[in-house]
N, C-alpha and C positions, 0 to 999 in steps of 0.2 A: 553120372553120379557114381560115387565109389562105394555105396552101401550095398550089402554089409561088408565091413572091413575086418579081415581076420587078424588075430593077434600077431601072427608071424609077419604079415605084410606091414603092420604098423611098427613092429619092433625092428624089422629090416630097414624101414624108412628112417627110423630114429637113429640107428647105428650108422647109417650111411650119410647122415647129415642132410636128409631131404627136407626136414622141417627148418625153415629159416625165418629170421625176423625181417619184417618190412617196417618202415618208419613213415608215419604220416605227421608232418610238422603241425604244431599249434602256434598260433600267432596272437599277439596283442594288436588288434586291428586299429587301435587308436594311434599307436606308435610305429606299427609295421615290423616290430621286433619279433623274432622267433623266441618263444618262451619255453618250448619243450617239444616232445614228440610222443605220440602213442605208438607202441610196438604191437604189430599185428602179425600173426603167423601165416605163412604160406607153405604149401607142399609142392616142391619141385619134382615133377615126374621125370622118368627116364627119357620120355619123348620130348621134353622141353616144356611141357604144359605146366602152367602155374595154377594151382588149385586154391580157391578161397576157403577160409575156415568154415563158412556155412555148410560146406559139403562134407566135412569130416568131424568137426568139433562136437556136434550133437551125438554122433556115434561114439566118439571117445569118452564123452561124459557118461554114456550108458555102460560102456564096458570097463570104465575105470582107467583107461590108458591116458586120459587127459592130464593127469598129474605128472607122468613121466615126460610128456611132450612139453608141458608148461615149464618144468624145471630146466629143460634143455633150452627153451626160448629165453627164459630169464637169464640164464648163464651167457648165452650168445649176445644178448642185447647189452648186458653189463660189460662184456668184453669189448664190444664196439664203443660204448661210451668211454670206457677207460682209455682205449686207443686214441679216440678223438681228443680227450683231455690232454693226453701226452703230446699231441700235436699242437695244442693250444687253441683248438677250434671247438671245444665242447659246448654243449648247451646246458641250461639250468638243470634239467631233469628229463627222464624218460618215464613213461607210464606203461606198465605191463598189466595184462589181464590175468586175474585170478579167478578160476572157475569155482562155482559153488561146491564142486566135488573136492577141490583142493582143501577146503576147510575141514574135511573129515580126517585129514592126515595130521597126526599129532606132531610131526616134525616140521610143519609148514614154516613156522616162525624161525626155527633154527636153520632150515634150509636157505631161506631168504637172507638171513644174517650171514651165513657162511659165504654165499655168493658175493655179497657186498664187500666183505673183508678180503675175499680172494682177489678182487680187482682194485683194492685200495680206494673204494668209493665211500661216500657218506650215505647213511640211511636215507637222508632227505633227498638224495639224488634219484631215488627210485620211488615213484608213485604207484600205488596198487589200485587197480580198477576192479571194482566188484559190481555186479548187476543188482538192481533193486529186487528183482524176482528171487534172487538167491536167499534172501532173508525170510522168505515165506516158509521155508522148510524147518529150520531149526534156529530160530532167532537168537535164543539165549547163547547157544554155542558159538554162533558167528560173532555176536557182540563181544564175547569173552576173548576170542582170537583177535578181533580187530583192536580191542583195547590194548592187548599185548603188543601188537605190531606198531601201534601209534606210540606206545611208551618207548619202543626201540628207536623211533625216529622216522618211520615210514609215514608218508602222507597217504590218506585213504580217499579215493575218488569214487563217487557213486555214479556208475555208468547207466545210461538210458533212463535217467530220472524222469518220472512222469509216465513211464510205460506201464506201470502197475497201478493197482488200486489202493495202495497203502503208502503213497508218497509222503504225506504229511506225518504219519506215524513214524516213517523211516527217519525223517528229519529230527523228530523228537527223541527217538530211542537209540539211534545208531551213531557212534562217533565218526563224524565225517570232516574232511578238510576242504573238499571241492565237490561241486555238483556238475555232472556232465548231462546236459539237457538232451532228451530224446529228439533225434533228428526228424521224427514224424511231425513235430510241431512246426516245422519249416516247410511243410508240404504245400505245393501249388493247388492241390485238390481240397481247398478249404471251403467247403460248400457254404458254411454259415459264417465265414470270416471270423471264426472264434480263435484260430491259432495265434494270431497276433496278440490278442487280449490275454490268452493263456500264457504265452511267452513273457509278456510284460509282467503278469502277476507272479510268475515263477522267479524272474529276476528280482523283482521288488521284494519278494519274500526272502530270497537268499541274502540280499543286501541287509535286510532287517536283522538277520541273525549272523551277519558277518561271515558268510560263506561265499567264496568266489564261484562264478558260473562259467563253464566252458560250453559253447554251443557246438554240437557235432552236426555233420551233414550239411554244412553251408555250401551252397552250389552257385549262388548268384550274388551280384553286387547289391541288388535290392535287399536281399536277406541280410548281408553283412552290414549295410548302411542302417537298416532298421534296428538290428541288434545293438549297434553302437549307440544309437540315439536313445535307447531305453536303458543304457548303462551296462550292457553285456559286451565287454571288450575282448574276451578271449574266445577264439574260434578255431575250428579245423574243418576241413571239407574239401571237396573237389575244386571249389572256386580258387582255393589257394594252392593245393597240391594233392595229387593222388598218392597213395602209399608207394614207397620205393624201397629197393633193396639197400643194404648197408653201403655198398659202393657208391650208388647214386646219391644217397643221403649225405655221405661224407663229402662228395663233390659240392653239394648244395651248401654245406656248412663252410667249406673252404672258399666258396664264391662270395660269401658275405651278403648275398642278396636278401632283401627284406620281403615282406608280404606283398608289396605293391609293384614289384617288378613284373612286367608283362602280364598283368592280370587282364582277363578279357573284358570287353565292354558288352553291353547287352541292350536290347530294346525293351522298353517298358510296357507294362500290360495296360496302362491307361486308366486304371481305377484311381479315385481320389479319396479312398478311405484311409485315414491315418493309422488304422490298426490292421490294414491289409499288408502283410509282410512284403508282398511282391508288387505293390501298387506304385503308381507314378508319384503319389504324395511323398514317398520317401525321398525321391530325387529332388522334388520341389522343396521339401522341408530342409534337406541338407544344403541345397544350393541357394537358399534365401539369403539375401545380401546382409541381413541383420541377424541379431540373436533372436531365436525363437524357441518355444517350448510348448508342449501339450501338458496341461495341468489338470489335476483331479481335485475337486473340493469335496471332501467326505462329509458325512452327516455330523461328525463331531467337530467340524471346523478346521480340520487339518488339510493343508494344501500340499500335494505331492506332484513332482515333475515326472510324468510318464515317459516323455521323450524330450530331448534337448539336442539342437543341432550344433555343428562344429563352431559356427560363428558365435553362439552363446558363450562358449568357453573361451574363445579368443578374446571376446569383448570384456569378460569379467577377469581375465588373466589368471584363471584357475583351471587345472586339468580335471578330467572326469573323475579320476580316482580320488583326488583331494576333495572334490565336491560331493562324493557319494553319500556321506553321512547326512548332509543337509538336504539332499535331493528329495527326501520323503517328509520333510518338514520345512518347506520354503519360508513360511511366515516367521518361524523362529529366528531366521537370520536377519530380519528387518528390525529397525528401531520400532518402539511401541507405537508411536504416532503414525508412522508410515505403514505399519502392518495393518492398522485399522483402516487406513485409506485404501489399501490393496483389497481387503475383504469387502469393503463397501463398493468398490468398483466391480468386483466379481458379482456381487448381489445385484447391482444395478444392471449389468449386462445380461444376467439371467432373467431379470424381471422384464426388461424392455426388448431384449433380443438385439440390441444395438451395441456397437463398439463403445467401450468406456476407456478412460485413461486415468493414470495416477502416477505420482512420483514416490519412489521408495529409497530408503537409505539402508545399506548393509554396512554396519559399523565395523565389521571384522571379516571381510569377504574372503581373505586368504589365510585366516588364522594367525596373522602377524600384525593385526591392527589397521590394515589398509581399509579405507572407507570407499565405498562404491555407491554412487547415486544413479538410479535408473529411471527413465521415463517409460512407463509400461502402457501398452495398448492391449486390452482384453476383449475377446469376443466369445460369447457362449456358443458351444457347439451342440451338445446333446446332454440329456439327462439319463443316468443309469439308475439301478435300483437304489443304491445308497450313496451315490456320488453324482456330481455334475462335472462335465468335461469342458475345458476352455482352451482357446488358442491364445498364446501370449507372444507378443513381439516386444523387444526391449532395446532401448537406445541408451548409450552411455552419456550421461550429462554431468559427470563428475566435474569436469573442467568448467562447465558453465556455472555450476553451483558454487564452485570455489571462487570464480570470478565475481559472481553476484555477492558472495559473502565479503570478498575483498572490497568491492565497490561500496557495499553498505557500511563497511568499516571506515572507508575513506569519507563517505558522506557524514557519518557520525563525527569524524574528526573535524570536517569542515564546519559542521554546525556548531561544534564545541568552540572552534576558533572564532567563528563568526559571532557567537554569543560573547566571548571574551572581548572581541574587537568592539562590539556594540557598547559594552560597559566602559571600555577604555576610551572610546570616542566621546562618550557623554562626559566622562570625568575631565578630559582635557579640552572640551568644547571644540571638537573637530568635525569639519564637514569635508566630504570627498565625493567625487563623481567622475564619470567617464564621458568624454565628448567625442562623437564621431564627426570628424572634420568634413567628410564627403557628403554625409546625409544631413548634417546640422542637427543631429539628435543627441540629447544629453540624458544619461542614465544616473539619476541622483542616488545617494546613499540613503539608508533607512532614516538617518537623522535629518537629512534635507527634507525628506517627506514628512517626518513627524513634526519638526520645529518650524520649518519654513513653508509647509503646505504644498510642496511640489508634488506633481503626479509621478508615477513610476517611470514614465517616459515623457520627456519634454522635446517637442519638435520645434523647428525654426528657432533654435537657440542662438542668441541669448534673449530674444525679444520678450517671451513670456516672463522671464525672470526680471527683466527691466520693468515691465508693466506691473508686476507684483511689488515693485519697489524693493526687491531684494538687493538690487544694485541701484541706489538712488542717483549715482552719477552715471547715467546711461550712456552719454556720449563717450565718456572716457572708457567705459567698459567695452563699448563696441570697437574702439581703437585697439584695445587689448586683444579682443577676439580676432581682429584682422591679422595681428601678428601671429597668433596661434595658427590661423588658417594658412599662413605662409610657411609655417613650420618652425617658428621661433619659440623658444622656451620663455616663460614669463615669471618674474618674481617681483611683486609690487604690493604696497599697502594701500587698501581702499576701504572707505566706510561701507558698511552693509546695513540693510533694513532702514526703516524710518528712524530708528534710534541712532543711526549713523555711527555704529560701533566699528572702530578700525580693526580690520583683519588682514593678515598677511596671506596673499593669494599667490599660489604657484601653479604653473602649467608645465607638464613634462610631455613633449610631443614625441610620438613614435611614427616612423616611416613605414609605408607599405612595401610589398614586394617590388613595386614599380619605381621605388625611390621617391615617391611624393608623400606629403603628410597624410596620414591615415586617421589617427586618433590621438587624443591627449588625455592624460590623467590630471585632474584638478583637485587641489586641496585648499582649505581656508581655516586658519587657526588665529586666535586673538593675537594682535600685534603687541610686542613688548614696548615699554615706554621709550626705550632707546631707538626704536624703529619709527617712532612718530615724527 
């Protein structure tokens, strides 16, 4: 340990350049893209030892030297960013730490503005990290300074959010752009398995007030997968990269590597608790072949998605960011009729403890008018104080619904045409039928059935029709059917029924795949005088 540290030792270290910036990259875990980096100070000793800030920053905050050191780190970090930008390999932004002591210096905003202008950067290139505990000392003064910095264009990040006891008041009173969640919530030593639930609640709250969340201290794949499924995409931690000096970080930028290059695999802990950050359930949940989500039904009837796997977003064709607004009001995205069906299915599953299902229609799934139909399976998991938790699996049935609608449209058209044909057949006194040559079965039209009294299917044709005296000249009609059976078309005038009314009878024979007569279409219309 270096405590106590004399003013001369600190001043000499500063003038000799012993305090240097290290960079820890921040990633969008959904895309793998590096989004920024946090700047962390390191003290390089003469013997080559690298000292972490926990060993000297508390001492510097006590003796007031912290402001001089911070100014030096801010300057060096911005110099690095400017250099990388000139190489064409810059990142979106860097985040620097601002100590609570720094806020007591009247020239803080001017000093930061001067550094930005010195290196030709934009104010938005520099994010300022402040700890939640800093605001407990002189809240009004800190808020005044922060508002001034935000007006200048700097983004304000709340570091270690959740580590204090006034987190919600902080969100209400302090101008913030980003929340950095305390890494303690990702601890393996979660005796009561509360961490996963707290993390979920923090992310949900942040989304509700449109503030992005960066999770710090991510060390395992299970943690990163869990965070992604609850909607926290931005992360940093040892799982992705340890802090590195400017030279190493510059090489990383030049390599173009994303967050998923050479990430370590890990063994799972075996638990199946969906809110245990380090459990096997995260692996199973993300690996599930279909779309899946963990839903919460609140006492006011609002349905929120606590977790959603990758397949869910692949299936609906929307990314997590675009879906974030509706994540906490799932029902609002459904049509009214299918929303009621979904709520009823949830209620039935909770009542019976069994899996239920329903179909839902999202009429504007992507904000561009695209319709998505889903077949949903719901299973009640557990009941909380003011909510019920469900497991949801979803299947895309949009194409099936479209096909069914198309078929129904065709059926309606067929029925309409059939109705028109019925009326037309009656007006022109037309009979028609289909004759299966191989089976001797005859399928009469609706008018044959209605007027002549034939059944829907006539077997051993033409004998039943001859016996019913539909064809009074039976012998002659049998000869006609022999021609049809041989594959010959027929066009002849014959008397029909006991009234012996002359009709023009036609047979059009069709061949089967084997080249032999298969079936024939027959029609009968009243003969003209010229045909008698």
